[in-house]
mmCIF file of the N, C-alpha and C atoms, coordinates in Angstrom:
data_MODEL
# 
_entry.id   MODEL 
# 
loop_
_atom_site.group_PDB 
_atom_site.id 
_atom_site.type_symbol 
_atom_site.label_atom_id 
_atom_site.label_alt_id 
_atom_site.label_comp_id 
_atom_site.label_asym_id 
_atom_site.label_entity_id 
_atom_site.label_seq_id 
_atom_site.pdbx_PDB_ins_code 
_atom_site.Cartn_x 
_atom_site.Cartn_y 
_atom_site.Cartn_z 
_atom_site.occupancy 
_atom_site.B_iso_or_equiv 
_atom_site.pdbx_formal_charge 
_atom_site.auth_seq_id 
_atom_site.auth_comp_id 
_atom_site.auth_asym_id 
_atom_site.auth_atom_id 
_atom_site.pdbx_PDB_model_num 
ATOM 1   N N  . UNK A 1 1  ? -10.883 152.180 45.058 1.00 0.00 ? 1  UNK A N  1 
ATOM 2   C CA . UNK A 1 1  ? -9.737  151.186 44.531 1.00 0.00 ? 1  UNK A CA 1 
ATOM 3   C C  . UNK A 1 1  ? -10.142 149.902 43.783 1.00 0.00 ? 1  UNK A C  1 
ATOM 4   N N  . UNK A 1 2  ? -10.928 149.334 44.377 1.00 0.00 ? 2  UNK A N  1 
ATOM 5   C CA . UNK A 1 2  ? -11.663 148.098 43.796 1.00 0.00 ? 2  UNK A CA 1 
ATOM 6   C C  . UNK A 1 2  ? -12.500 148.741 42.926 1.00 0.00 ? 2  UNK A C  1 
ATOM 7   N N  . UNK A 1 3  ? -13.458 149.407 43.304 1.00 0.00 ? 3  UNK A N  1 
ATOM 8   C CA . UNK A 1 3  ? -14.587 150.194 42.068 1.00 0.00 ? 3  UNK A CA 1 
ATOM 9   C C  . UNK A 1 3  ? -13.869 150.433 40.681 1.00 0.00 ? 3  UNK A C  1 
ATOM 10  N N  . UNK A 1 4  ? -12.790 151.046 41.016 1.00 0.00 ? 4  UNK A N  1 
ATOM 11  C CA . UNK A 1 4  ? -11.875 151.622 39.518 1.00 0.00 ? 4  UNK A CA 1 
ATOM 12  C C  . UNK A 1 4  ? -11.585 150.306 38.931 1.00 0.00 ? 4  UNK A C  1 
ATOM 13  N N  . UNK A 1 5  ? -10.810 149.268 39.575 1.00 0.00 ? 5  UNK A N  1 
ATOM 14  C CA . UNK A 1 5  ? -10.303 148.222 38.631 1.00 0.00 ? 5  UNK A CA 1 
ATOM 15  C C  . UNK A 1 5  ? -11.466 147.594 38.172 1.00 0.00 ? 5  UNK A C  1 
ATOM 16  N N  . UNK A 1 6  ? -12.687 147.646 38.713 1.00 0.00 ? 6  UNK A N  1 
ATOM 17  C CA . UNK A 1 6  ? -13.833 146.725 38.302 1.00 0.00 ? 6  UNK A CA 1 
ATOM 18  C C  . UNK A 1 6  ? -14.038 147.424 36.922 1.00 0.00 ? 6  UNK A C  1 
ATOM 19  N N  . UNK A 1 7  ? -14.440 148.402 36.659 1.00 0.00 ? 7  UNK A N  1 
ATOM 20  C CA . UNK A 1 7  ? -14.653 149.438 36.171 1.00 0.00 ? 7  UNK A CA 1 
ATOM 21  C C  . UNK A 1 7  ? -13.447 149.233 34.729 1.00 0.00 ? 7  UNK A C  1 
ATOM 22  N N  . UNK A 1 8  ? -12.351 149.467 35.107 1.00 0.00 ? 8  UNK A N  1 
ATOM 23  C CA . UNK A 1 8  ? -11.642 148.897 33.822 1.00 0.00 ? 8  UNK A CA 1 
ATOM 24  C C  . UNK A 1 8  ? -11.609 147.682 33.625 1.00 0.00 ? 8  UNK A C  1 
ATOM 25  N N  . UNK A 1 9  ? -11.879 146.720 34.364 1.00 0.00 ? 9  UNK A N  1 
ATOM 26  C CA . UNK A 1 9  ? -12.011 145.371 33.688 1.00 0.00 ? 9  UNK A CA 1 
ATOM 27  C C  . UNK A 1 9  ? -13.023 144.835 32.737 1.00 0.00 ? 9  UNK A C  1 
ATOM 28  N N  . UNK A 1 10 ? -14.345 145.563 33.381 1.00 0.00 ? 10 UNK A N  1 
ATOM 29  C CA . UNK A 1 10 ? -15.603 145.762 32.514 1.00 0.00 ? 10 UNK A CA 1 
ATOM 30  C C  . UNK A 1 10 ? -15.158 146.607 30.934 1.00 0.00 ? 10 UNK A C  1 
ATOM 31  N N  . UNK A 1 11 ? -14.600 147.750 31.122 1.00 0.00 ? 11 UNK A N  1 
ATOM 32  C CA . UNK A 1 11 ? -14.345 148.402 29.784 1.00 0.00 ? 11 UNK A CA 1 
ATOM 33  C C  . UNK A 1 11 ? -13.533 147.494 29.319 1.00 0.00 ? 11 UNK A C  1 
ATOM 34  N N  . UNK A 1 12 ? -11.969 146.624 29.197 1.00 0.00 ? 12 UNK A N  1 
ATOM 35  C CA . UNK A 1 12 ? -11.440 146.036 28.643 1.00 0.00 ? 12 UNK A CA 1 
ATOM 36  C C  . UNK A 1 12 ? -12.206 145.118 28.045 1.00 0.00 ? 12 UNK A C  1 
ATOM 37  N N  . UNK A 1 13 ? -13.044 144.796 28.717 1.00 0.00 ? 13 UNK A N  1 
ATOM 38  C CA . UNK A 1 13 ? -14.024 143.476 27.997 1.00 0.00 ? 13 UNK A CA 1 
ATOM 39  C C  . UNK A 1 13 ? -14.785 143.898 26.835 1.00 0.00 ? 13 UNK A C  1 
ATOM 40  N N  . UNK A 1 14 ? -15.570 144.787 27.181 1.00 0.00 ? 14 UNK A N  1 
ATOM 41  C CA . UNK A 1 14 ? -16.205 145.691 26.687 1.00 0.00 ? 14 UNK A CA 1 
ATOM 42  C C  . UNK A 1 14 ? -15.569 146.413 25.274 1.00 0.00 ? 14 UNK A C  1 
ATOM 43  N N  . UNK A 1 15 ? -14.519 146.475 24.934 1.00 0.00 ? 15 UNK A N  1 
ATOM 44  C CA . UNK A 1 15 ? -13.363 146.989 23.985 1.00 0.00 ? 15 UNK A CA 1 
ATOM 45  C C  . UNK A 1 15 ? -12.840 146.028 23.375 1.00 0.00 ? 15 UNK A C  1 
ATOM 46  N N  . UNK A 1 16 ? -12.767 144.791 23.804 1.00 0.00 ? 16 UNK A N  1 
ATOM 47  C CA . UNK A 1 16 ? -12.092 143.862 23.844 1.00 0.00 ? 16 UNK A CA 1 
ATOM 48  C C  . UNK A 1 16 ? -13.411 142.853 22.551 1.00 0.00 ? 16 UNK A C  1 
ATOM 49  N N  . UNK A 1 17 ? -14.744 142.955 23.163 1.00 0.00 ? 17 UNK A N  1 
ATOM 50  C CA . UNK A 1 17 ? -15.781 142.358 22.426 1.00 0.00 ? 17 UNK A CA 1 
ATOM 51  C C  . UNK A 1 17 ? -16.113 143.125 21.002 1.00 0.00 ? 17 UNK A C  1 
ATOM 52  N N  . UNK A 1 18 ? -16.111 144.548 21.317 1.00 0.00 ? 18 UNK A N  1 
ATOM 53  C CA . UNK A 1 18 ? -16.427 145.394 19.914 1.00 0.00 ? 18 UNK A CA 1 
ATOM 54  C C  . UNK A 1 18 ? -15.334 145.381 18.878 1.00 0.00 ? 18 UNK A C  1 
ATOM 55  N N  . UNK A 1 19 ? -13.848 145.015 19.338 1.00 0.00 ? 19 UNK A N  1 
ATOM 56  C CA . UNK A 1 19 ? -12.771 144.622 18.865 1.00 0.00 ? 19 UNK A CA 1 
ATOM 57  C C  . UNK A 1 19 ? -13.196 143.543 17.641 1.00 0.00 ? 19 UNK A C  1 
ATOM 58  N N  . UNK A 1 20 ? -13.356 142.479 18.439 1.00 0.00 ? 20 UNK A N  1 
ATOM 59  C CA . UNK A 1 20 ? -14.003 141.522 17.581 1.00 0.00 ? 20 UNK A CA 1 
ATOM 60  C C  . UNK A 1 20 ? -15.084 141.402 17.106 1.00 0.00 ? 20 UNK A C  1 
ATOM 61  N N  . UNK A 1 21 ? -15.833 142.001 17.273 1.00 0.00 ? 21 UNK A N  1 
ATOM 62  C CA . UNK A 1 21 ? -17.372 142.095 16.183 1.00 0.00 ? 21 UNK A CA 1 
ATOM 63  C C  . UNK A 1 21 ? -16.756 142.898 14.910 1.00 0.00 ? 21 UNK A C  1 
ATOM 64  N N  . UNK A 1 22 ? -15.995 144.013 14.997 1.00 0.00 ? 22 UNK A N  1 
ATOM 65  C CA . UNK A 1 22 ? -15.156 144.488 13.824 1.00 0.00 ? 22 UNK A CA 1 
ATOM 66  C C  . UNK A 1 22 ? -14.467 143.604 13.200 1.00 0.00 ? 22 UNK A C  1 
ATOM 67  N N  . UNK A 1 23 ? -13.628 142.861 13.775 1.00 0.00 ? 23 UNK A N  1 
ATOM 68  C CA . UNK A 1 23 ? -12.949 142.192 12.946 1.00 0.00 ? 23 UNK A CA 1 
ATOM 69  C C  . UNK A 1 23 ? -13.671 141.400 12.195 1.00 0.00 ? 23 UNK A C  1 
ATOM 70  N N  . UNK A 1 24 ? -14.511 140.704 12.922 1.00 0.00 ? 24 UNK A N  1 
ATOM 71  C CA . UNK A 1 24 ? -15.563 139.408 12.414 1.00 0.00 ? 24 UNK A CA 1 
ATOM 72  C C  . UNK A 1 24 ? -16.028 140.147 11.075 1.00 0.00 ? 24 UNK A C  1 
ATOM 73  N N  . UNK A 1 25 ? -16.624 141.121 11.180 1.00 0.00 ? 25 UNK A N  1 
ATOM 74  C CA . UNK A 1 25 ? -17.262 142.145 10.230 1.00 0.00 ? 25 UNK A CA 1 
ATOM 75  C C  . UNK A 1 25 ? -16.052 142.129 8.429  1.00 0.00 ? 25 UNK A C  1 
ATOM 76  N N  . UNK A 1 26 ? -15.109 142.560 9.177  1.00 0.00 ? 26 UNK A N  1 
ATOM 77  C CA . UNK A 1 26 ? -14.045 143.093 7.739  1.00 0.00 ? 26 UNK A CA 1 
ATOM 78  C C  . UNK A 1 26 ? -12.846 142.171 7.282  1.00 0.00 ? 26 UNK A C  1 
ATOM 79  N N  . UNK A 1 27 ? -12.750 141.073 8.146  1.00 0.00 ? 27 UNK A N  1 
ATOM 80  C CA . UNK A 1 27 ? -11.706 140.096 7.769  1.00 0.00 ? 27 UNK A CA 1 
ATOM 81  C C  . UNK A 1 27 ? -12.610 138.913 7.156  1.00 0.00 ? 27 UNK A C  1 
ATOM 82  N N  . UNK A 1 28 ? -11.840 138.097 6.352  1.00 0.00 ? 28 UNK A N  1 
ATOM 83  C CA . UNK A 1 28 ? -12.385 137.176 5.770  1.00 0.00 ? 28 UNK A CA 1 
ATOM 84  C C  . UNK A 1 28 ? -12.622 136.020 6.546  1.00 0.00 ? 28 UNK A C  1 
ATOM 85  N N  . UNK A 1 29 ? -13.197 134.905 6.486  1.00 0.00 ? 29 UNK A N  1 
ATOM 86  C CA . UNK A 1 29 ? -13.207 133.463 7.152  1.00 0.00 ? 29 UNK A CA 1 
ATOM 87  C C  . UNK A 1 29 ? -11.829 133.099 7.649  1.00 0.00 ? 29 UNK A C  1 
ATOM 88  N N  . UNK A 1 30 ? -10.702 132.776 6.716  1.00 0.00 ? 30 UNK A N  1 
ATOM 89  C CA . UNK A 1 30 ? -9.868  132.509 7.043  1.00 0.00 ? 30 UNK A CA 1 
ATOM 90  C C  . UNK A 1 30 ? -8.926  133.253 7.836  1.00 0.00 ? 30 UNK A C  1 
ATOM 91  N N  . UNK A 1 31 ? -8.803  134.494 7.844  1.00 0.00 ? 31 UNK A N  1 
ATOM 92  C CA . UNK A 1 31 ? -8.292  135.181 8.809  1.00 0.00 ? 31 UNK A CA 1 
ATOM 93  C C  . UNK A 1 31 ? -8.958  135.091 10.134 1.00 0.00 ? 31 UNK A C  1 
ATOM 94  N N  . UNK A 1 32 ? -10.038 135.203 10.345 1.00 0.00 ? 32 UNK A N  1 
ATOM 95  C CA . UNK A 1 32 ? -10.497 134.867 11.736 1.00 0.00 ? 32 UNK A CA 1 
ATOM 96  C C  . UNK A 1 32 ? -10.606 133.562 12.101 1.00 0.00 ? 32 UNK A C  1 
ATOM 97  N N  . UNK A 1 33 ? -10.426 132.476 11.511 1.00 0.00 ? 33 UNK A N  1 
ATOM 98  C CA . UNK A 1 33 ? -9.984  131.313 11.744 1.00 0.00 ? 33 UNK A CA 1 
ATOM 99  C C  . UNK A 1 33 ? -8.802  131.342 12.234 1.00 0.00 ? 33 UNK A C  1 
ATOM 100 N N  . UNK A 1 34 ? -7.600  132.088 11.799 1.00 0.00 ? 34 UNK A N  1 
ATOM 101 C CA . UNK A 1 34 ? -6.310  132.163 12.296 1.00 0.00 ? 34 UNK A CA 1 
ATOM 102 C C  . UNK A 1 34 ? -6.161  132.800 13.527 1.00 0.00 ? 34 UNK A C  1 
ATOM 103 N N  . UNK A 1 35 ? -6.833  134.204 13.746 1.00 0.00 ? 35 UNK A N  1 
ATOM 104 C CA . UNK A 1 35 ? -7.286  134.325 14.804 1.00 0.00 ? 35 UNK A CA 1 
ATOM 105 C C  . UNK A 1 35 ? -7.611  133.460 16.018 1.00 0.00 ? 35 UNK A C  1 
ATOM 106 N N  . UNK A 1 36 ? -8.685  133.093 15.986 1.00 0.00 ? 36 UNK A N  1 
ATOM 107 C CA . UNK A 1 36 ? -9.455  132.048 16.379 1.00 0.00 ? 36 UNK A CA 1 
ATOM 108 C C  . UNK A 1 36 ? -8.369  131.128 17.027 1.00 0.00 ? 36 UNK A C  1 
ATOM 109 N N  . UNK A 1 37 ? -7.542  130.562 16.037 1.00 0.00 ? 37 UNK A N  1 
ATOM 110 C CA . UNK A 1 37 ? -6.422  129.526 16.474 1.00 0.00 ? 37 UNK A CA 1 
ATOM 111 C C  . UNK A 1 37 ? -5.391  130.236 17.305 1.00 0.00 ? 37 UNK A C  1 
ATOM 112 N N  . UNK A 1 38 ? -5.321  131.489 16.981 1.00 0.00 ? 38 UNK A N  1 
ATOM 113 C CA . UNK A 1 38 ? -4.242  131.955 17.874 1.00 0.00 ? 38 UNK A CA 1 
ATOM 114 C C  . UNK A 1 38 ? -4.478  132.060 19.620 1.00 0.00 ? 38 UNK A C  1 
ATOM 115 N N  . UNK A 1 39 ? -5.878  132.464 19.170 1.00 0.00 ? 39 UNK A N  1 
ATOM 116 C CA . UNK A 1 39 ? -6.193  132.935 20.530 1.00 0.00 ? 39 UNK A CA 1 
ATOM 117 C C  . UNK A 1 39 ? -6.296  131.492 21.675 1.00 0.00 ? 39 UNK A C  1 
ATOM 118 N N  . UNK A 1 40 ? -6.771  130.306 21.143 1.00 0.00 ? 40 UNK A N  1 
ATOM 119 C CA . UNK A 1 40 ? -6.586  129.187 21.852 1.00 0.00 ? 40 UNK A CA 1 
ATOM 120 C C  . UNK A 1 40 ? -5.327  128.746 22.281 1.00 0.00 ? 40 UNK A C  1 
ATOM 121 N N  . UNK A 1 41 ? -4.425  128.861 20.905 1.00 0.00 ? 41 UNK A N  1 
ATOM 122 C CA . UNK A 1 41 ? -3.000  128.580 21.607 1.00 0.00 ? 41 UNK A CA 1 
ATOM 123 C C  . UNK A 1 41 ? -2.317  129.570 22.565 1.00 0.00 ? 41 UNK A C  1 
ATOM 124 N N  . UNK A 1 42 ? -2.768  130.777 22.507 1.00 0.00 ? 42 UNK A N  1 
ATOM 125 C CA . UNK A 1 42 ? -2.359  131.749 23.977 1.00 0.00 ? 42 UNK A CA 1 
ATOM 126 C C  . UNK A 1 42 ? -2.950  131.082 24.961 1.00 0.00 ? 42 UNK A C  1 
ATOM 127 N N  . UNK A 1 43 ? -4.120  131.376 25.369 1.00 0.00 ? 43 UNK A N  1 
ATOM 128 C CA . UNK A 1 43 ? -4.722  129.944 26.326 1.00 0.00 ? 43 UNK A CA 1 
ATOM 129 C C  . UNK A 1 43 ? -4.101  129.398 26.965 1.00 0.00 ? 43 UNK A C  1 
ATOM 130 N N  . UNK A 1 44 ? -3.810  128.258 25.994 1.00 0.00 ? 44 UNK A N  1 
ATOM 131 C CA . UNK A 1 44 ? -3.087  126.846 26.281 1.00 0.00 ? 44 UNK A CA 1 
ATOM 132 C C  . UNK A 1 44 ? -1.958  127.221 26.632 1.00 0.00 ? 44 UNK A C  1 
ATOM 133 N N  . UNK A 1 45 ? -0.794  128.255 26.157 1.00 0.00 ? 45 UNK A N  1 
ATOM 134 C CA . UNK A 1 45 ? 0.454   128.120 26.824 1.00 0.00 ? 45 UNK A CA 1 
ATOM 135 C C  . UNK A 1 45 ? 0.226   129.188 28.079 1.00 0.00 ? 45 UNK A C  1 
ATOM 136 N N  . UNK A 1 46 ? -0.965  129.834 28.071 1.00 0.00 ? 46 UNK A N  1 
ATOM 137 C CA . UNK A 1 46 ? -1.130  130.713 29.791 1.00 0.00 ? 46 UNK A CA 1 
ATOM 138 C C  . UNK A 1 46 ? -1.023  129.699 30.412 1.00 0.00 ? 46 UNK A C  1 
ATOM 139 N N  . UNK A 1 47 ? -2.207  128.714 30.291 1.00 0.00 ? 47 UNK A N  1 
ATOM 140 C CA . UNK A 1 47 ? -2.492  127.563 31.497 1.00 0.00 ? 47 UNK A CA 1 
ATOM 141 C C  . UNK A 1 47 ? -1.363  126.805 31.693 1.00 0.00 ? 47 UNK A C  1 
ATOM 142 N N  . UNK A 1 48 ? -0.486  126.461 30.791 1.00 0.00 ? 48 UNK A N  1 
ATOM 143 C CA . UNK A 1 48 ? 0.619   125.600 30.832 1.00 0.00 ? 48 UNK A CA 1 
ATOM 144 C C  . UNK A 1 48 ? 1.680   125.988 31.581 1.00 0.00 ? 48 UNK A C  1 
ATOM 145 N N  . UNK A 1 49 ? 1.861   127.477 31.274 1.00 0.00 ? 49 UNK A N  1 
ATOM 146 C CA . UNK A 1 49 ? 2.736   128.489 31.977 1.00 0.00 ? 49 UNK A CA 1 
ATOM 147 C C  . UNK A 1 49 ? 2.287   128.357 33.851 1.00 0.00 ? 49 UNK A C  1 
ATOM 148 N N  . UNK A 1 50 ? 1.107   128.590 33.634 1.00 0.00 ? 50 UNK A N  1 
ATOM 149 C CA . UNK A 1 50 ? 0.616   128.575 35.055 1.00 0.00 ? 50 UNK A CA 1 
ATOM 150 C C  . UNK A 1 50 ? 0.770   127.458 36.112 1.00 0.00 ? 50 UNK A C  1 
ATOM 151 N N  . UNK A 1 51 ? 0.375   125.826 35.399 1.00 0.00 ? 51 UNK A N  1 
ATOM 152 C CA . UNK A 1 51 ? 0.660   124.758 36.117 1.00 0.00 ? 51 UNK A CA 1 
ATOM 153 C C  . UNK A 1 51 ? 2.148   124.622 36.206 1.00 0.00 ? 51 UNK A C  1 
ATOM 154 N N  . UNK A 1 52 ? 3.029   124.498 34.886 1.00 0.00 ? 52 UNK A N  1 
ATOM 155 C CA . UNK A 1 52 ? 4.099   124.053 35.114 1.00 0.00 ? 52 UNK A CA 1 
ATOM 156 C C  . UNK A 1 52 ? 5.404   125.210 35.419 1.00 0.00 ? 52 UNK A C  1 
ATOM 157 N N  . UNK A 1 53 ? 5.085   126.226 35.035 1.00 0.00 ? 53 UNK A N  1 
ATOM 158 C CA . UNK A 1 53 ? 6.268   127.398 35.421 1.00 0.00 ? 53 UNK A CA 1 
ATOM 159 C C  . UNK A 1 53 ? 6.053   127.937 36.961 1.00 0.00 ? 53 UNK A C  1 
ATOM 160 N N  . UNK A 1 54 ? 4.807   127.984 37.249 1.00 0.00 ? 54 UNK A N  1 
ATOM 161 C CA . UNK A 1 54 ? 4.688   128.577 38.686 1.00 0.00 ? 54 UNK A CA 1 
ATOM 162 C C  . UNK A 1 54 ? 4.582   127.976 39.923 1.00 0.00 ? 54 UNK A C  1 
ATOM 163 N N  . UNK A 1 55 ? 3.733   126.474 39.407 1.00 0.00 ? 55 UNK A N  1 
ATOM 164 C CA . UNK A 1 55 ? 3.919   125.521 40.573 1.00 0.00 ? 55 UNK A CA 1 
ATOM 165 C C  . UNK A 1 55 ? 4.996   124.815 40.815 1.00 0.00 ? 55 UNK A C  1 
ATOM 166 N N  . UNK A 1 56 ? 5.242   124.420 39.155 1.00 0.00 ? 56 UNK A N  1 
ATOM 167 C CA . UNK A 1 56 ? 6.172   123.421 39.206 1.00 0.00 ? 56 UNK A CA 1 
ATOM 168 C C  . UNK A 1 56 ? 5.549   121.723 39.090 1.00 0.00 ? 56 UNK A C  1 
ATOM 169 N N  . UNK A 1 57 ? 4.297   121.807 38.966 1.00 0.00 ? 57 UNK A N  1 
ATOM 170 C CA . UNK A 1 57 ? 3.775   120.368 38.571 1.00 0.00 ? 57 UNK A CA 1 
ATOM 171 C C  . UNK A 1 57 ? 3.505   120.034 37.184 1.00 0.00 ? 57 UNK A C  1 
ATOM 172 N N  . UNK A 1 58 ? 3.698   118.643 36.926 1.00 0.00 ? 58 UNK A N  1 
ATOM 173 C CA . UNK A 1 58 ? 3.486   118.134 35.693 1.00 0.00 ? 58 UNK A CA 1 
ATOM 174 C C  . UNK A 1 58 ? 2.490   117.823 35.463 1.00 0.00 ? 58 UNK A C  1 
ATOM 175 N N  . UNK A 1 59 ? 1.547   118.267 34.434 1.00 0.00 ? 59 UNK A N  1 
ATOM 176 C CA . UNK A 1 59 ? 0.078   117.829 34.292 1.00 0.00 ? 59 UNK A CA 1 
ATOM 177 C C  . UNK A 1 59 ? -0.110  117.438 32.966 1.00 0.00 ? 59 UNK A C  1 
ATOM 178 N N  . UNK A 1 60 ? -0.693  115.912 32.364 1.00 0.00 ? 60 UNK A N  1 
ATOM 179 C CA . UNK A 1 60 ? -1.045  115.519 31.155 1.00 0.00 ? 60 UNK A CA 1 
ATOM 180 C C  . UNK A 1 60 ? -2.450  116.184 30.658 1.00 0.00 ? 60 UNK A C  1 
ATOM 181 N N  . UNK A 1 61 ? -3.113  116.415 31.911 1.00 0.00 ? 61 UNK A N  1 
ATOM 182 C CA . UNK A 1 61 ? -4.403  116.912 31.518 1.00 0.00 ? 61 UNK A CA 1 
ATOM 183 C C  . UNK A 1 61 ? -4.778  118.104 30.393 1.00 0.00 ? 61 UNK A C  1 
ATOM 184 N N  . UNK A 1 62 ? -3.890  118.916 29.787 1.00 0.00 ? 62 UNK A N  1 
ATOM 185 C CA . UNK A 1 62 ? -3.917  119.550 28.876 1.00 0.00 ? 62 UNK A CA 1 
ATOM 186 C C  . UNK A 1 62 ? -3.598  118.739 27.504 1.00 0.00 ? 62 UNK A C  1 
ATOM 187 N N  . UNK A 1 63 ? -3.187  118.199 27.650 1.00 0.00 ? 63 UNK A N  1 
ATOM 188 C CA . UNK A 1 63 ? -2.672  116.899 26.014 1.00 0.00 ? 63 UNK A CA 1 
ATOM 189 C C  . UNK A 1 63 ? -4.176  116.382 26.093 1.00 0.00 ? 63 UNK A C  1 
ATOM 190 N N  . UNK A 1 64 ? -4.681  115.839 27.392 1.00 0.00 ? 64 UNK A N  1 
ATOM 191 C CA . UNK A 1 64 ? -5.779  115.231 26.890 1.00 0.00 ? 64 UNK A CA 1 
ATOM 192 C C  . UNK A 1 64 ? -7.096  115.848 26.648 1.00 0.00 ? 64 UNK A C  1 
ATOM 193 N N  . UNK A 1 65 ? -7.068  117.239 27.023 1.00 0.00 ? 65 UNK A N  1 
ATOM 194 C CA . UNK A 1 65 ? -8.153  118.221 26.768 1.00 0.00 ? 65 UNK A CA 1 
ATOM 195 C C  . UNK A 1 65 ? -8.325  118.750 25.139 1.00 0.00 ? 65 UNK A C  1 
ATOM 196 N N  . UNK A 1 66 ? -6.830  118.538 24.636 1.00 0.00 ? 66 UNK A N  1 
ATOM 197 C CA . UNK A 1 66 ? -6.345  119.029 23.615 1.00 0.00 ? 66 UNK A CA 1 
ATOM 198 C C  . UNK A 1 66 ? -7.009  117.464 22.522 1.00 0.00 ? 66 UNK A C  1 
ATOM 199 N N  . UNK A 1 67 ? -6.488  116.076 23.006 1.00 0.00 ? 67 UNK A N  1 
ATOM 200 C CA . UNK A 1 67 ? -6.894  115.630 22.430 1.00 0.00 ? 67 UNK A CA 1 
ATOM 201 C C  . UNK A 1 67 ? -8.421  114.717 21.844 1.00 0.00 ? 67 UNK A C  1 
ATOM 202 N N  . UNK A 1 68 ? -9.257  115.220 23.011 1.00 0.00 ? 68 UNK A N  1 
ATOM 203 C CA . UNK A 1 68 ? -10.499 115.240 23.104 1.00 0.00 ? 68 UNK A CA 1 
ATOM 204 C C  . UNK A 1 68 ? -10.958 116.200 22.267 1.00 0.00 ? 68 UNK A C  1 
ATOM 205 N N  . UNK A 1 69 ? -10.814 117.454 22.027 1.00 0.00 ? 69 UNK A N  1 
ATOM 206 C CA . UNK A 1 69 ? -10.789 118.551 21.012 1.00 0.00 ? 69 UNK A CA 1 
ATOM 207 C C  . UNK A 1 69 ? -10.561 118.157 19.767 1.00 0.00 ? 69 UNK A C  1 
ATOM 208 N N  . UNK A 1 70 ? -9.680  117.625 19.620 1.00 0.00 ? 70 UNK A N  1 
ATOM 209 C CA . UNK A 1 70 ? -9.254  117.250 18.099 1.00 0.00 ? 70 UNK A CA 1 
ATOM 210 C C  . UNK A 1 70 ? -10.276 116.094 17.721 1.00 0.00 ? 70 UNK A C  1 
ATOM 211 N N  . UNK A 1 71 ? -10.125 115.078 18.073 1.00 0.00 ? 71 UNK A N  1 
ATOM 212 C CA . UNK A 1 71 ? -11.049 113.964 17.833 1.00 0.00 ? 71 UNK A CA 1 
ATOM 213 C C  . UNK A 1 71 ? -12.618 114.455 17.849 1.00 0.00 ? 71 UNK A C  1 
ATOM 214 N N  . UNK A 1 72 ? -12.791 115.347 18.504 1.00 0.00 ? 72 UNK A N  1 
ATOM 215 C CA . UNK A 1 72 ? -14.539 115.708 18.413 1.00 0.00 ? 72 UNK A CA 1 
ATOM 216 C C  . UNK A 1 72 ? -14.426 116.492 17.121 1.00 0.00 ? 72 UNK A C  1 
ATOM 217 N N  . UNK A 1 73 ? -13.465 117.436 16.707 1.00 0.00 ? 73 UNK A N  1 
ATOM 218 C CA . UNK A 1 73 ? -13.564 118.368 15.497 1.00 0.00 ? 73 UNK A CA 1 
ATOM 219 C C  . UNK A 1 73 ? -13.169 117.647 14.456 1.00 0.00 ? 73 UNK A C  1 
ATOM 220 N N  . UNK A 1 74 ? -12.856 116.608 14.059 1.00 0.00 ? 74 UNK A N  1 
ATOM 221 C CA . UNK A 1 74 ? -12.272 115.344 13.484 1.00 0.00 ? 74 UNK A CA 1 
ATOM 222 C C  . UNK A 1 74 ? -13.525 114.483 12.996 1.00 0.00 ? 74 UNK A C  1 
ATOM 223 N N  . UNK A 1 75 ? -14.428 114.448 14.073 1.00 0.00 ? 75 UNK A N  1 
ATOM 224 C CA . UNK A 1 75 ? -15.704 113.750 13.865 1.00 0.00 ? 75 UNK A CA 1 
ATOM 225 C C  . UNK A 1 75 ? -16.444 114.541 12.950 1.00 0.00 ? 75 UNK A C  1 
ATOM 226 N N  . UNK A 1 76 ? -16.549 115.573 13.681 1.00 0.00 ? 76 UNK A N  1 
ATOM 227 C CA . UNK A 1 76 ? -17.741 116.811 13.234 1.00 0.00 ? 76 UNK A CA 1 
ATOM 228 C C  . UNK A 1 76 ? -17.481 116.781 11.497 1.00 0.00 ? 76 UNK A C  1 
ATOM 229 N N  . UNK A 1 77 ? -16.129 117.088 11.432 1.00 0.00 ? 77 UNK A N  1 
ATOM 230 C CA . UNK A 1 77 ? -15.874 117.345 10.322 1.00 0.00 ? 77 UNK A CA 1 
ATOM 231 C C  . UNK A 1 77 ? -16.406 116.336 9.371  1.00 0.00 ? 77 UNK A C  1 
ATOM 232 N N  . UNK A 1 78 ? -16.035 115.422 9.486  1.00 0.00 ? 78 UNK A N  1 
ATOM 233 C CA . UNK A 1 78 ? -16.215 114.441 8.820  1.00 0.00 ? 78 UNK A CA 1 
ATOM 234 C C  . UNK A 1 78 ? -17.585 114.128 8.479  1.00 0.00 ? 78 UNK A C  1 
ATOM 235 N N  . UNK A 1 79 ? -18.263 114.354 9.679  1.00 0.00 ? 79 UNK A N  1 
ATOM 236 C CA . UNK A 1 79 ? -19.990 114.172 9.407  1.00 0.00 ? 79 UNK A CA 1 
ATOM 237 C C  . UNK A 1 79 ? -20.497 115.357 8.551  1.00 0.00 ? 79 UNK A C  1 
ATOM 238 N N  . UNK A 1 80 ? -19.845 116.193 8.763  1.00 0.00 ? 80 UNK A N  1 
ATOM 239 C CA . UNK A 1 80 ? -20.355 117.341 7.848  1.00 0.00 ? 80 UNK A CA 1 
ATOM 240 C C  . UNK A 1 80 ? -20.272 117.205 6.496  1.00 0.00 ? 80 UNK A C  1 
ATOM 241 N N  . UNK A 1 81 ? -18.867 116.529 5.894  1.00 0.00 ? 81 UNK A N  1 
ATOM 242 C CA . UNK A 1 81 ? -18.682 116.202 4.417  1.00 0.00 ? 81 UNK A CA 1 
ATOM 243 C C  . UNK A 1 81 ? -19.187 115.267 4.152  1.00 0.00 ? 81 UNK A C  1 
ATOM 244 N N  . UNK A 1 82 ? -19.451 114.304 4.727  1.00 0.00 ? 82 UNK A N  1 
ATOM 245 C CA . UNK A 1 82 ? -20.814 113.271 4.493  1.00 0.00 ? 82 UNK A CA 1 
ATOM 246 C C  . UNK A 1 82 ? -21.779 113.668 3.935  1.00 0.00 ? 82 UNK A C  1 
ATOM 247 N N  . UNK A 1 83 ? -22.648 114.774 4.782  1.00 0.00 ? 83 UNK A N  1 
ATOM 248 C CA . UNK A 1 83 ? -23.588 115.491 4.508  1.00 0.00 ? 83 UNK A CA 1 
ATOM 249 C C  . UNK A 1 83 ? -23.985 116.227 3.035  1.00 0.00 ? 83 UNK A C  1 
ATOM 250 N N  . UNK A 1 84 ? -22.807 116.555 2.587  1.00 0.00 ? 84 UNK A N  1 
ATOM 251 C CA . UNK A 1 84 ? -22.546 117.143 1.486  1.00 0.00 ? 84 UNK A CA 1 
ATOM 252 C C  . UNK A 1 84 ? -22.584 116.520 0.528  1.00 0.00 ? 84 UNK A C  1 
# 
């Protein structure tokens, strides 16, 4: 039973990676960026649902990590624009 579940999970991961590879080839940069942002927000929503919904705990850690990421992206974007 566990072996079948492991093979199923591995096959799903492989299918997802192959799908992402083909999407990266056939879509332009804007569409790939939108798909990346959607995936990030889905992961964030699932993690907040896990913490707030199932356990009932209130955590500001998610907001802190998002803030650190936003500031890092802003700084790296500004440095990239200055180099051009």
